[in-house]
GULO-768680 format. One record per residue (C-alpha): residue number from 1; x negated, z negated, y. Coordinates in nm, 3 decimals, padded with zeros to 5 digits. Layout:
<volum><pos>NUM</pos><c1>X</c1><c3>Z</c3><c2>Y</c2></volum>
...
***
This chain:
<volum><pos>1</pos><c1>-03.757</c1><c3>02.713</c3><c2>05.544</c2></volum>
<volum><pos>2</pos><c1>-03.979</c1><c3>02.470</c3><c2>05.734</c2></volum>
<volum><pos>3</pos><c1>-04.039</c1><c3>02.560</c3><c2>06.098</c2></volum>
<volum><pos>4</pos><c1>-04.417</c1><c3>02.530</c3><c2>06.073</c2></volum>
<volum><pos>5</pos><c1>-04.428</c1><c3>02.785</c3><c2>05.790</c2></volum>
<volum><pos>6</pos><c1>-04.224</c1><c3>03.029</c3><c2>05.999</c2></volum>
<volum><pos>7</pos><c1>-04.459</c1><c3>02.965</c3><c2>06.293</c2></volum>
<volum><pos>8</pos><c1>-04.772</c1><c3>03.032</c3><c2>06.086</c2></volum>
<volum><pos>9</pos><c1>-04.633</c1><c3>03.357</c3><c2>05.950</c2></volum>
<volum><pos>10</pos><c1>-04.736</c1><c3>03.545</c3><c2>06.262</c2></volum>
<volum><pos>11</pos><c1>-04.805</c1><c3>03.918</c3><c2>06.296</c2></volum>
<volum><pos>12</pos><c1>-05.174</c1><c3>03.885</c3><c2>06.205</c2></volum>
<volum><pos>13</pos><c1>-05.102</c1><c3>03.689</c3><c2>05.889</c2></volum>
<volum><pos>14</pos><c1>-04.809</c1><c3>03.911</c3><c2>05.794</c2></volum>
<volum><pos>15</pos><c1>-05.023</c1><c3>04.225</c3><c2>05.829</c2></volum>
<volum><pos>16</pos><c1>-05.294</c1><c3>04.066</c3><c2>05.614</c2></volum>
<volum><pos>17</pos><c1>-05.038</c1><c3>03.992</c3><c2>05.344</c2></volum>
<volum><pos>18</pos><c1>-04.914</c1><c3>04.349</c3><c2>05.332</c2></volum>
<volum><pos>19</pos><c1>-05.271</c1><c3>04.479</c3><c2>05.342</c2></volum>
<volum><pos>20</pos><c1>-05.356</c1><c3>04.275</c3><c2>05.033</c2></volum>
<volum><pos>21</pos><c1>-05.104</c1><c3>04.487</c3><c2>04.845</c2></volum>
<volum><pos>22</pos><c1>-05.191</c1><c3>04.807</c3><c2>05.036</c2></volum>
<volum><pos>23</pos><c1>-04.840</c1><c3>04.818</c3><c2>05.176</c2></volum>
<volum><pos>24</pos><c1>-04.709</c1><c3>04.950</c3><c2>05.506</c2></volum>
<volum><pos>25</pos><c1>-04.476</c1><c3>04.693</c3><c2>05.661</c2></volum>
<volum><pos>26</pos><c1>-04.263</c1><c3>04.968</c3><c2>05.808</c2></volum>
<volum><pos>27</pos><c1>-04.168</c1><c3>05.068</c3><c2>05.454</c2></volum>
<volum><pos>28</pos><c1>-04.072</c1><c3>04.715</c3><c2>05.350</c2></volum>
<volum><pos>29</pos><c1>-03.724</c1><c3>04.579</c3><c2>05.417</c2></volum>
<volum><pos>30</pos><c1>-03.694</c1><c3>04.202</c3><c2>05.473</c2></volum>
<volum><pos>31</pos><c1>-03.441</c1><c3>04.030</c3><c2>05.248</c2></volum>
<volum><pos>32</pos><c1>-03.278</c1><c3>03.689</c3><c2>05.270</c2></volum>
<volum><pos>33</pos><c1>-03.517</c1><c3>03.419</c3><c2>05.154</c2></volum>
<volum><pos>34</pos><c1>-03.442</c1><c3>03.046</c3><c2>05.161</c2></volum>
<volum><pos>35</pos><c1>-03.793</c1><c3>02.911</c3><c2>05.098</c2></volum>
<volum><pos>36</pos><c1>-04.007</c1><c3>03.228</c3><c2>05.106</c2></volum>
<volum><pos>37</pos><c1>-04.037</c1><c3>03.558</c3><c2>05.289</c2></volum>
<volum><pos>38</pos><c1>-03.896</c1><c3>03.832</c3><c2>05.064</c2></volum>
<volum><pos>39</pos><c1>-03.943</c1><c3>04.208</c3><c2>05.110</c2></volum>
<volum><pos>40</pos><c1>-03.804</c1><c3>04.509</c3><c2>04.928</c2></volum>
<volum><pos>41</pos><c1>-04.102</c1><c3>04.746</c3><c2>04.929</c2></volum>
<volum><pos>42</pos><c1>-03.958</c1><c3>05.033</c3><c2>04.725</c2></volum>
<volum><pos>43</pos><c1>-04.183</c1><c3>05.243</c3><c2>04.506</c2></volum>
<volum><pos>44</pos><c1>-04.551</c1><c3>05.172</c3><c2>04.578</c2></volum>
<volum><pos>45</pos><c1>-04.890</c1><c3>05.254</c3><c2>04.435</c2></volum>
<volum><pos>46</pos><c1>-04.874</c1><c3>04.922</c3><c2>04.246</c2></volum>
<volum><pos>47</pos><c1>-04.640</c1><c3>05.075</c3><c2>03.992</c2></volum>
<volum><pos>48</pos><c1>-04.545</c1><c3>05.438</c3><c2>03.947</c2></volum>
<volum><pos>49</pos><c1>-04.230</c1><c3>05.353</c3><c2>03.755</c2></volum>
<volum><pos>50</pos><c1>-04.091</c1><c3>05.054</c3><c2>03.941</c2></volum>
<volum><pos>51</pos><c1>-03.978</c1><c3>04.947</c3><c2>04.284</c2></volum>
<volum><pos>52</pos><c1>-04.139</c1><c3>04.628</c3><c2>04.410</c2></volum>
<volum><pos>53</pos><c1>-04.010</c1><c3>04.303</c3><c2>04.558</c2></volum>
<volum><pos>54</pos><c1>-04.285</c1><c3>04.112</c3><c2>04.742</c2></volum>
<volum><pos>55</pos><c1>-04.247</c1><c3>03.734</c3><c2>04.773</c2></volum>
<volum><pos>56</pos><c1>-04.463</c1><c3>03.551</c3><c2>05.025</c2></volum>
<volum><pos>57</pos><c1>-04.456</c1><c3>03.172</c3><c2>04.995</c2></volum>
<volum><pos>58</pos><c1>-04.676</c1><c3>02.896</c3><c2>05.131</c2></volum>
<volum><pos>59</pos><c1>-04.904</c1><c3>02.661</c3><c2>04.938</c2></volum>
<volum><pos>60</pos><c1>-04.775</c1><c3>02.369</c3><c2>05.143</c2></volum>
<volum><pos>61</pos><c1>-04.474</c1><c3>02.401</c3><c2>04.916</c2></volum>
<volum><pos>62</pos><c1>-04.605</c1><c3>02.567</c3><c2>04.598</c2></volum>
<volum><pos>63</pos><c1>-04.980</c1><c3>02.611</c3><c2>04.548</c2></volum>
<volum><pos>64</pos><c1>-05.148</c1><c3>02.889</c3><c2>04.352</c2></volum>
<volum><pos>65</pos><c1>-05.161</c1><c3>02.688</c3><c2>04.030</c2></volum>
<volum><pos>66</pos><c1>-04.787</c1><c3>02.626</c3><c2>04.041</c2></volum>
<volum><pos>67</pos><c1>-04.718</c1><c3>02.993</c3><c2>04.114</c2></volum>
<volum><pos>68</pos><c1>-04.945</c1><c3>03.095</c3><c2>03.825</c2></volum>
<volum><pos>69</pos><c1>-04.746</c1><c3>02.854</c3><c2>03.608</c2></volum>
<volum><pos>70</pos><c1>-04.423</c1><c3>03.015</c3><c2>03.720</c2></volum>
<volum><pos>71</pos><c1>-04.556</c1><c3>03.360</c3><c2>03.628</c2></volum>
<volum><pos>72</pos><c1>-04.688</c1><c3>03.236</c3><c2>03.294</c2></volum>
<volum><pos>73</pos><c1>-04.343</c1><c3>03.108</c3><c2>03.202</c2></volum>
<volum><pos>74</pos><c1>-04.178</c1><c3>03.432</c3><c2>03.318</c2></volum>
<volum><pos>75</pos><c1>-04.417</c1><c3>03.637</c3><c2>03.105</c2></volum>
<volum><pos>76</pos><c1>-04.353</c1><c3>03.409</c3><c2>02.806</c2></volum>
<volum><pos>77</pos><c1>-03.979</c1><c3>03.460</c3><c2>02.839</c2></volum>
<volum><pos>78</pos><c1>-04.021</c1><c3>03.835</c3><c2>02.884</c2></volum>
<volum><pos>79</pos><c1>-04.231</c1><c3>03.860</c3><c2>02.568</c2></volum>
<volum><pos>80</pos><c1>-03.953</c1><c3>03.679</c3><c2>02.383</c2></volum>
<volum><pos>81</pos><c1>-03.680</c1><c3>03.921</c3><c2>02.489</c2></volum>
<volum><pos>82</pos><c1>-03.529</c1><c3>03.729</c3><c2>02.781</c2></volum>
<volum><pos>83</pos><c1>-03.417</c1><c3>03.962</c3><c2>03.059</c2></volum>
<volum><pos>84</pos><c1>-03.626</c1><c3>03.855</c3><c2>03.360</c2></volum>
<volum><pos>85</pos><c1>-03.784</c1><c3>04.031</c3><c2>03.657</c2></volum>
<volum><pos>86</pos><c1>-04.142</c1><c3>04.113</c3><c2>03.557</c2></volum>
<volum><pos>87</pos><c1>-04.456</c1><c3>04.060</c3><c2>03.766</c2></volum>
<volum><pos>88</pos><c1>-04.677</c1><c3>04.343</c3><c2>03.895</c2></volum>
<volum><pos>89</pos><c1>-05.051</c1><c3>04.306</c3><c2>03.956</c2></volum>
<volum><pos>90</pos><c1>-05.200</c1><c3>04.363</c3><c2>04.300</c2></volum>
<volum><pos>91</pos><c1>-05.443</c1><c3>04.652</c3><c2>04.364</c2></volum>
<volum><pos>92</pos><c1>-05.716</c1><c3>04.398</c3><c2>04.287</c2></volum>
<volum><pos>93</pos><c1>-05.576</c1><c3>04.326</c3><c2>03.943</c2></volum>
<volum><pos>94</pos><c1>-05.435</c1><c3>03.983</c3><c2>04.032</c2></volum>
<volum><pos>95</pos><c1>-05.089</c1><c3>03.846</c3><c2>03.960</c2></volum>
<volum><pos>96</pos><c1>-05.121</c1><c3>03.606</c3><c2>04.254</c2></volum>
<volum><pos>97</pos><c1>-05.282</c1><c3>03.678</c3><c2>04.591</c2></volum>
<volum><pos>98</pos><c1>-05.348</c1><c3>03.443</c3><c2>04.885</c2></volum>
<volum><pos>99</pos><c1>-05.402</c1><c3>03.488</c3><c2>05.258</c2></volum>
<volum><pos>100</pos><c1>-05.537</c1><c3>03.220</c3><c2>05.496</c2></volum>
<volum><pos>101</pos><c1>-05.265</c1><c3>03.097</c3><c2>05.732</c2></volum>
<volum><pos>102</pos><c1>-05.519</c1><c3>03.007</c3><c2>06.001</c2></volum>
<volum><pos>103</pos><c1>-05.454</c1><c3>02.632</c3><c2>05.967</c2></volum>
<volum><pos>104</pos><c1>-05.645</c1><c3>02.549</c3><c2>05.650</c2></volum>
<volum><pos>105</pos><c1>-05.366</c1><c3>02.650</c3><c2>05.413</c2></volum>
<volum><pos>106</pos><c1>-05.264</c1><c3>02.975</c3><c2>05.243</c2></volum>
<volum><pos>107</pos><c1>-04.970</c1><c3>03.202</c3><c2>05.200</c2></volum>
<volum><pos>108</pos><c1>-04.924</c1><c3>03.278</c3><c2>04.830</c2></volum>
<volum><pos>109</pos><c1>-04.792</c1><c3>03.618</c3><c2>04.721</c2></volum>
<volum><pos>110</pos><c1>-04.644</c1><c3>03.771</c3><c2>04.408</c2></volum>
<volum><pos>111</pos><c1>-04.502</c1><c3>04.121</c3><c2>04.351</c2></volum>
<volum><pos>112</pos><c1>-04.202</c1><c3>04.145</c3><c2>04.119</c2></volum>
<volum><pos>113</pos><c1>-04.037</c1><c3>04.444</c3><c2>03.959</c2></volum>
<volum><pos>114</pos><c1>-03.714</c1><c3>04.517</c3><c2>04.147</c2></volum>
<volum><pos>115</pos><c1>-03.418</c1><c3>04.497</c3><c2>03.915</c2></volum>
<volum><pos>116</pos><c1>-03.094</c1><c3>04.682</c3><c2>03.972</c2></volum>
<volum><pos>117</pos><c1>-02.736</c1><c3>04.575</c3><c2>03.923</c2></volum>
<volum><pos>118</pos><c1>-02.462</c1><c3>04.375</c3><c2>04.087</c2></volum>
<volum><pos>119</pos><c1>-02.435</c1><c3>04.010</c3><c2>04.173</c2></volum>
<volum><pos>120</pos><c1>-02.188</c1><c3>03.859</c3><c2>03.925</c2></volum>
<volum><pos>121</pos><c1>-01.962</c1><c3>03.740</c3><c2>04.206</c2></volum>
<volum><pos>122</pos><c1>-01.923</c1><c3>04.102</c3><c2>04.320</c2></volum>
<volum><pos>123</pos><c1>-01.882</c1><c3>04.243</c3><c2>03.970</c2></volum>
<volum><pos>124</pos><c1>-01.629</c1><c3>03.979</c3><c2>03.873</c2></volum>
<volum><pos>125</pos><c1>-01.665</c1><c3>03.700</c3><c2>03.618</c2></volum>
<volum><pos>126</pos><c1>-01.480</c1><c3>03.722</c3><c2>03.288</c2></volum>
<volum><pos>127</pos><c1>-01.475</c1><c3>03.495</c3><c2>02.984</c2></volum>
<volum><pos>128</pos><c1>-01.717</c1><c3>03.729</c3><c2>02.808</c2></volum>
<volum><pos>129</pos><c1>-01.956</c1><c3>03.721</c3><c2>03.104</c2></volum>
<volum><pos>130</pos><c1>-01.941</c1><c3>03.342</c3><c2>03.120</c2></volum>
<volum><pos>131</pos><c1>-02.035</c1><c3>03.344</c3><c2>02.753</c2></volum>
<volum><pos>132</pos><c1>-02.328</c1><c3>03.579</c3><c2>02.813</c2></volum>
<volum><pos>133</pos><c1>-02.439</c1><c3>03.351</c3><c2>03.093</c2></volum>
<volum><pos>134</pos><c1>-02.443</c1><c3>03.062</c3><c2>02.847</c2></volum>
<volum><pos>135</pos><c1>-02.638</c1><c3>03.270</c3><c2>02.596</c2></volum>
<volum><pos>136</pos><c1>-02.903</c1><c3>03.351</c3><c2>02.858</c2></volum>
<volum><pos>137</pos><c1>-02.954</c1><c3>02.985</c3><c2>02.950</c2></volum>
<volum><pos>138</pos><c1>-02.941</c1><c3>02.876</c3><c2>02.586</c2></volum>
<volum><pos>139</pos><c1>-03.205</c1><c3>03.132</c3><c2>02.492</c2></volum>
<volum><pos>140</pos><c1>-03.438</c1><c3>03.006</c3><c2>02.766</c2></volum>
<volum><pos>141</pos><c1>-03.389</c1><c3>02.645</c3><c2>02.656</c2></volum>
<volum><pos>142</pos><c1>-03.459</c1><c3>02.730</c3><c2>02.293</c2></volum>
<volum><pos>143</pos><c1>-03.783</c1><c3>02.904</c3><c2>02.393</c2></volum>
<volum><pos>144</pos><c1>-03.884</c1><c3>02.615</c3><c2>02.621</c2></volum>
<volum><pos>145</pos><c1>-03.917</c1><c3>02.394</c3><c2>02.314</c2></volum>
<volum><pos>146</pos><c1>-04.230</c1><c3>02.580</c3><c2>02.205</c2></volum>
<volum><pos>147</pos><c1>-04.371</c1><c3>02.686</c3><c2>02.543</c2></volum>
<volum><pos>148</pos><c1>-04.719</c1><c3>02.573</c3><c2>02.645</c2></volum>
<volum><pos>149</pos><c1>-04.886</c1><c3>02.695</c3><c2>02.969</c2></volum>
<volum><pos>150</pos><c1>-05.183</c1><c3>02.924</c3><c2>02.910</c2></volum>
<volum><pos>151</pos><c1>-05.387</c1><c3>02.707</c3><c2>03.148</c2></volum>
<volum><pos>152</pos><c1>-05.327</c1><c3>02.328</c3><c2>03.172</c2></volum>
<volum><pos>153</pos><c1>-05.380</c1><c3>02.349</c3><c2>03.549</c2></volum>
<volum><pos>154</pos><c1>-05.076</c1><c3>02.576</c3><c2>03.571</c2></volum>
<volum><pos>155</pos><c1>-04.834</c1><c3>02.314</c3><c2>03.436</c2></volum>
<volum><pos>156</pos><c1>-04.515</c1><c3>02.305</c3><c2>03.640</c2></volum>
<volum><pos>157</pos><c1>-04.390</c1><c3>01.975</c3><c2>03.788</c2></volum>
<volum><pos>158</pos><c1>-04.207</c1><c3>01.706</c3><c2>03.595</c2></volum>
<volum><pos>159</pos><c1>-03.854</c1><c3>01.606</c3><c2>03.698</c2></volum>
<volum><pos>160</pos><c1>-03.971</c1><c3>01.302</c3><c2>03.897</c2></volum>
<volum><pos>161</pos><c1>-04.249</c1><c3>01.478</c3><c2>04.090</c2></volum>
<volum><pos>162</pos><c1>-04.187</c1><c3>01.425</c3><c2>04.466</c2></volum>
<volum><pos>163</pos><c1>-04.219</c1><c3>01.801</c3><c2>04.516</c2></volum>
<volum><pos>164</pos><c1>-03.886</c1><c3>01.842</c3><c2>04.336</c2></volum>
<volum><pos>165</pos><c1>-03.694</c1><c3>01.597</c3><c2>04.554</c2></volum>
<volum><pos>166</pos><c1>-03.593</c1><c3>01.660</c3><c2>04.915</c2></volum>
<volum><pos>167</pos><c1>-03.458</c1><c3>01.317</c3><c2>05.006</c2></volum>
<volum><pos>168</pos><c1>-03.763</c1><c3>01.135</c3><c2>05.142</c2></volum>
<volum><pos>169</pos><c1>-03.841</c1><c3>01.228</c3><c2>05.500</c2></volum>
<volum><pos>170</pos><c1>-03.529</c1><c3>01.438</c3><c2>05.544</c2></volum>
<volum><pos>171</pos><c1>-03.261</c1><c3>01.167</c3><c2>05.563</c2></volum>
<volum><pos>172</pos><c1>-03.277</c1><c3>00.864</c3><c2>05.793</c2></volum>
<volum><pos>173</pos><c1>-03.119</c1><c3>00.520</c3><c2>05.773</c2></volum>
<volum><pos>174</pos><c1>-02.788</c1><c3>00.660</c3><c2>05.897</c2></volum>
<volum><pos>175</pos><c1>-02.755</c1><c3>00.803</c3><c2>05.547</c2></volum>
<volum><pos>176</pos><c1>-02.859</c1><c3>00.488</c3><c2>05.358</c2></volum>
<volum><pos>177</pos><c1>-02.553</c1><c3>00.502</c3><c2>05.133</c2></volum>
<volum><pos>178</pos><c1>-02.649</c1><c3>00.852</c3><c2>05.023</c2></volum>
<volum><pos>179</pos><c1>-03.013</c1><c3>00.750</c3><c2>04.970</c2></volum>
<volum><pos>180</pos><c1>-02.911</c1><c3>00.450</c3><c2>04.759</c2></volum>
<volum><pos>181</pos><c1>-02.676</c1><c3>00.660</c3><c2>04.547</c2></volum>
<volum><pos>182</pos><c1>-02.954</c1><c3>00.912</c3><c2>04.479</c2></volum>
<volum><pos>183</pos><c1>-03.199</c1><c3>00.642</c3><c2>04.373</c2></volum>
<volum><pos>184</pos><c1>-02.936</c1><c3>00.496</c3><c2>04.141</c2></volum>
<volum><pos>185</pos><c1>-02.926</c1><c3>00.834</c3><c2>03.970</c2></volum>
<volum><pos>186</pos><c1>-03.307</c1><c3>00.852</c3><c2>03.957</c2></volum>
<volum><pos>187</pos><c1>-03.326</c1><c3>00.508</c3><c2>03.799</c2></volum>
<volum><pos>188</pos><c1>-03.069</c1><c3>00.604</c3><c2>03.537</c2></volum>
<volum><pos>189</pos><c1>-03.244</c1><c3>00.932</c3><c2>03.457</c2></volum>
<volum><pos>190</pos><c1>-03.574</c1><c3>00.747</c3><c2>03.411</c2></volum>
<volum><pos>191</pos><c1>-03.421</c1><c3>00.576</c3><c2>03.105</c2></volum>
<volum><pos>192</pos><c1>-03.341</c1><c3>00.906</c3><c2>02.930</c2></volum>
<volum><pos>193</pos><c1>-03.550</c1><c3>01.021</c3><c2>02.635</c2></volum>
<volum><pos>194</pos><c1>-03.767</c1><c3>01.331</c3><c2>02.670</c2></volum>
<volum><pos>195</pos><c1>-03.747</c1><c3>01.468</c3><c2>02.319</c2></volum>
<volum><pos>196</pos><c1>-03.813</c1><c3>01.840</c3><c2>02.288</c2></volum>
<volum><pos>197</pos><c1>-03.456</c1><c3>01.912</c3><c2>02.184</c2></volum>
<volum><pos>198</pos><c1>-03.320</c1><c3>01.792</c3><c2>02.517</c2></volum>
<volum><pos>199</pos><c1>-03.604</c1><c3>01.823</c3><c2>02.765</c2></volum>
<volum><pos>200</pos><c1>-03.837</c1><c3>02.105</c3><c2>02.869</c2></volum>
<volum><pos>201</pos><c1>-03.929</c1><c3>02.365</c3><c2>03.129</c2></volum>
<volum><pos>202</pos><c1>-03.617</c1><c3>02.522</c3><c2>03.282</c2></volum>
<volum><pos>203</pos><c1>-03.524</c1><c3>02.765</c3><c2>03.559</c2></volum>
<volum><pos>204</pos><c1>-03.320</c1><c3>02.507</c3><c2>03.755</c2></volum>
<volum><pos>205</pos><c1>-03.174</c1><c3>02.756</c3><c2>04.000</c2></volum>
<volum><pos>206</pos><c1>-03.002</c1><c3>03.009</c3><c2>03.774</c2></volum>
<volum><pos>207</pos><c1>-02.693</c1><c3>03.058</c3><c2>03.987</c2></volum>
<volum><pos>208</pos><c1>-02.531</c1><c3>03.396</c3><c2>04.042</c2></volum>
<volum><pos>209</pos><c1>-02.740</c1><c3>03.464</c3><c2>04.353</c2></volum>
<volum><pos>210</pos><c1>-03.049</c1><c3>03.467</c3><c2>04.134</c2></volum>
<volum><pos>211</pos><c1>-02.909</c1><c3>03.704</c3><c2>03.874</c2></volum>
<volum><pos>212</pos><c1>-02.798</c1><c3>04.062</c3><c2>03.860</c2></volum>
<volum><pos>213</pos><c1>-02.550</c1><c3>04.211</c3><c2>03.615</c2></volum>
<volum><pos>214</pos><c1>-02.550</c1><c3>04.564</c3><c2>03.476</c2></volum>
<volum><pos>215</pos><c1>-02.248</c1><c3>04.776</c3><c2>03.390</c2></volum>
<volum><pos>216</pos><c1>-02.238</c1><c3>04.625</c3><c2>03.041</c2></volum>
<volum><pos>217</pos><c1>-02.219</c1><c3>04.270</c3><c2>03.176</c2></volum>
<volum><pos>218</pos><c1>-02.575</c1><c3>04.184</c3><c2>03.071</c2></volum>
<volum><pos>219</pos><c1>-02.760</c1><c3>03.948</c3><c2>03.307</c2></volum>
<volum><pos>220</pos><c1>-03.117</c1><c3>03.955</c3><c2>03.437</c2></volum>
<volum><pos>221</pos><c1>-03.246</c1><c3>03.639</c3><c2>03.601</c2></volum>
<volum><pos>222</pos><c1>-03.515</c1><c3>03.604</c3><c2>03.870</c2></volum>
<volum><pos>223</pos><c1>-03.655</c1><c3>03.351</c3><c2>04.121</c2></volum>
<volum><pos>224</pos><c1>-03.821</c1><c3>03.085</c3><c2>03.902</c2></volum>
<volum><pos>225</pos><c1>-03.964</c1><c3>02.913</c3><c2>04.210</c2></volum>
<volum><pos>226</pos><c1>-03.786</c1><c3>02.584</c3><c2>04.127</c2></volum>
<volum><pos>227</pos><c1>-03.872</c1><c3>02.584</c3><c2>03.756</c2></volum>
<volum><pos>228</pos><c1>-03.986</c1><c3>02.243</c3><c2>03.633</c2></volum>
<volum><pos>229</pos><c1>-03.960</c1><c3>02.004</c3><c2>03.340</c2></volum>
<volum><pos>230</pos><c1>-03.627</c1><c3>01.828</c3><c2>03.318</c2></volum>
<volum><pos>231</pos><c1>-03.336</c1><c3>01.778</c3><c2>03.083</c2></volum>
<volum><pos>232</pos><c1>-03.156</c1><c3>02.088</c3><c2>02.963</c2></volum>
<volum><pos>233</pos><c1>-02.832</c1><c3>01.919</c3><c2>03.068</c2></volum>
<volum><pos>234</pos><c1>-02.963</c1><c3>01.912</c3><c2>03.425</c2></volum>
<volum><pos>235</pos><c1>-03.017</c1><c3>02.288</c3><c2>03.414</c2></volum>
<volum><pos>236</pos><c1>-02.664</c1><c3>02.337</c3><c2>03.280</c2></volum>
<volum><pos>237</pos><c1>-02.534</c1><c3>02.113</c3><c2>03.559</c2></volum>
<volum><pos>238</pos><c1>-02.695</c1><c3>02.347</c3><c2>03.812</c2></volum>
<volum><pos>239</pos><c1>-02.505</c1><c3>02.641</c3><c2>03.665</c2></volum>
<volum><pos>240</pos><c1>-02.179</c1><c3>02.447</c3><c2>03.683</c2></volum>
<volum><pos>241</pos><c1>-02.247</c1><c3>02.321</c3><c2>04.036</c2></volum>
<volum><pos>242</pos><c1>-02.262</c1><c3>02.667</c3><c2>04.188</c2></volum>
<volum><pos>243</pos><c1>-01.960</c1><c3>02.785</c3><c2>03.990</c2></volum>
<volum><pos>244</pos><c1>-01.754</c1><c3>02.510</c3><c2>04.155</c2></volum>
<volum><pos>245</pos><c1>-01.819</c1><c3>02.580</c3><c2>04.522</c2></volum>
<volum><pos>246</pos><c1>-01.467</c1><c3>02.695</c3><c2>04.610</c2></volum>
<volum><pos>247</pos><c1>-01.223</c1><c3>02.692</c3><c2>04.317</c2></volum>
<volum><pos>248</pos><c1>-00.850</c1><c3>02.651</c3><c2>04.372</c2></volum>
<volum><pos>249</pos><c1>-00.829</c1><c3>02.399</c3><c2>04.088</c2></volum>
<volum><pos>250</pos><c1>-01.176</c1><c3>02.242</c3><c2>04.034</c2></volum>
<volum><pos>251</pos><c1>-01.091</c1><c3>02.052</c3><c2>03.717</c2></volum>
<volum><pos>252</pos><c1>-00.928</c1><c3>02.350</c3><c2>03.545</c2></volum>
<volum><pos>253</pos><c1>-01.197</c1><c3>02.589</c3><c2>03.667</c2></volum>
<volum><pos>254</pos><c1>-01.481</c1><c3>02.368</c3><c2>03.545</c2></volum>
<volum><pos>255</pos><c1>-01.322</c1><c3>02.314</c3><c2>03.205</c2></volum>
<volum><pos>256</pos><c1>-01.261</c1><c3>02.686</c3><c2>03.156</c2></volum>
<volum><pos>257</pos><c1>-01.612</c1><c3>02.784</c3><c2>03.266</c2></volum>
<volum><pos>258</pos><c1>-01.783</c1><c3>02.524</c3><c2>03.047</c2></volum>
<volum><pos>259</pos><c1>-01.577</c1><c3>02.620</c3><c2>02.742</c2></volum>
<volum><pos>260</pos><c1>-01.690</c1><c3>02.983</c3><c2>02.769</c2></volum>
<volum><pos>261</pos><c1>-02.044</c1><c3>02.900</c3><c2>02.882</c2></volum>
<volum><pos>262</pos><c1>-02.110</c1><c3>02.652</c3><c2>02.601</c2></volum>
<volum><pos>263</pos><c1>-01.969</c1><c3>02.891</c3><c2>02.343</c2></volum>
<volum><pos>264</pos><c1>-02.247</c1><c3>03.133</c3><c2>02.437</c2></volum>
<volum><pos>265</pos><c1>-02.505</c1><c3>02.859</c3><c2>02.481</c2></volum>
<volum><pos>266</pos><c1>-02.453</c1><c3>02.731</c3><c2>02.126</c2></volum>
<volum><pos>267</pos><c1>-02.527</c1><c3>03.077</c3><c2>01.990</c2></volum>
<volum><pos>268</pos><c1>-02.885</c1><c3>03.040</c3><c2>02.114</c2></volum>
<volum><pos>269</pos><c1>-02.962</c1><c3>02.668</c3><c2>02.130</c2></volum>
<volum><pos>270</pos><c1>-02.851</c1><c3>02.342</c3><c2>01.972</c2></volum>
<volum><pos>271</pos><c1>-02.800</c1><c3>02.056</c3><c2>02.216</c2></volum>
<volum><pos>272</pos><c1>-02.677</c1><c3>01.710</c3><c2>02.122</c2></volum>
<volum><pos>273</pos><c1>-02.329</c1><c3>01.668</c3><c2>02.280</c2></volum>
<volum><pos>274</pos><c1>-02.436</c1><c3>01.329</c3><c2>02.417</c2></volum>
<volum><pos>275</pos><c1>-02.634</c1><c3>01.511</c3><c2>02.686</c2></volum>
<volum><pos>276</pos><c1>-02.319</c1><c3>01.667</c3><c2>02.827</c2></volum>
<volum><pos>277</pos><c1>-02.212</c1><c3>01.318</c3><c2>02.937</c2></volum>
<volum><pos>278</pos><c1>-02.502</c1><c3>01.317</c3><c2>03.187</c2></volum>
<volum><pos>279</pos><c1>-02.382</c1><c3>01.629</c3><c2>03.370</c2></volum>
<volum><pos>280</pos><c1>-02.166</c1><c3>01.446</c3><c2>03.630</c2></volum>
<volum><pos>281</pos><c1>-02.470</c1><c3>01.241</c3><c2>03.735</c2></volum>
<volum><pos>282</pos><c1>-02.689</c1><c3>01.552</c3><c2>03.760</c2></volum>
<volum><pos>283</pos><c1>-02.417</c1><c3>01.722</c3><c2>03.966</c2></volum>
<volum><pos>284</pos><c1>-02.424</c1><c3>01.430</c3><c2>04.210</c2></volum>
<volum><pos>285</pos><c1>-02.803</c1><c3>01.451</c3><c2>04.234</c2></volum>
<volum><pos>286</pos><c1>-02.786</c1><c3>01.819</c3><c2>04.318</c2></volum>
<volum><pos>287</pos><c1>-02.518</c1><c3>01.758</c3><c2>04.579</c2></volum>
<volum><pos>288</pos><c1>-02.732</c1><c3>01.495</c3><c2>04.753</c2></volum>
<volum><pos>289</pos><c1>-03.053</c1><c3>01.697</c3><c2>04.720</c2></volum>
<volum><pos>290</pos><c1>-02.887</c1><c3>01.999</c3><c2>04.878</c2></volum>
<volum><pos>291</pos><c1>-02.751</c1><c3>01.776</c3><c2>05.156</c2></volum>
<volum><pos>292</pos><c1>-03.109</c1><c3>01.665</c3><c2>05.229</c2></volum>
<volum><pos>293</pos><c1>-03.240</c1><c3>02.023</c3><c2>05.221</c2></volum>
<volum><pos>294</pos><c1>-02.984</c1><c3>02.129</c3><c2>05.480</c2></volum>
<volum><pos>295</pos><c1>-03.082</c1><c3>01.835</c3><c2>05.700</c2></volum>
<volum><pos>296</pos><c1>-03.446</c1><c3>01.941</c3><c2>05.673</c2></volum>
***
């Protein structure tokens, strides 16, 4: 998280955020958040039946229109039987609330239904669970082909929008080789077709930290903060990237995971095999982008 956002999230602003949802901060437990402030607020007057997770972001990173677009996509998936964390309205009937940060910008808030389960890493991956993972992603890709935002102003970013790339401003000339390699990938991606069967709105961060698994092995996905329009193969590459952080045999592990994952994926969506050839390039882009984020 950027230092200036942390600085602006002072006690006055924080209290105003909780007040907007009629919450008592003492009853809200802070959770780990990489780009936002996340709180587990338990059962509140927002929903009698559900516990609430409050996410407080900043419009210097994602403005209200983008957050509304994120929610619109989540609701679309939910209505089409994808297991996602739903959104709860504020006491004022709004899905998105804002609070002035005191510097001409706003903190942007959303309350999500808290889902229960285990992180897949803790529960243990199996071939069947890899396959279900593939089915979940495939289902979202299939639905993305017909998705249209309810409001044109809510449209999420395209793949080449600067907001989706962390390189500029975060790496200096000491990392010129890395910068050049990234731009080679960008130039290659710019030549790819954007037909609806291979390109659309995706989650783009559907790793195991953003999913919970129930006792039956079924997955529920959350945190659509990075959702944007890109190639479905790029979204698949993200899934593979985080599965390969520390395997004993990377080549064997990747091959096994992809075999099971794609078996499930093909049950829900048809993707031309040619797109799988782009995955190594998308893996490299993610590696460099993450390198830049950590430098930031």
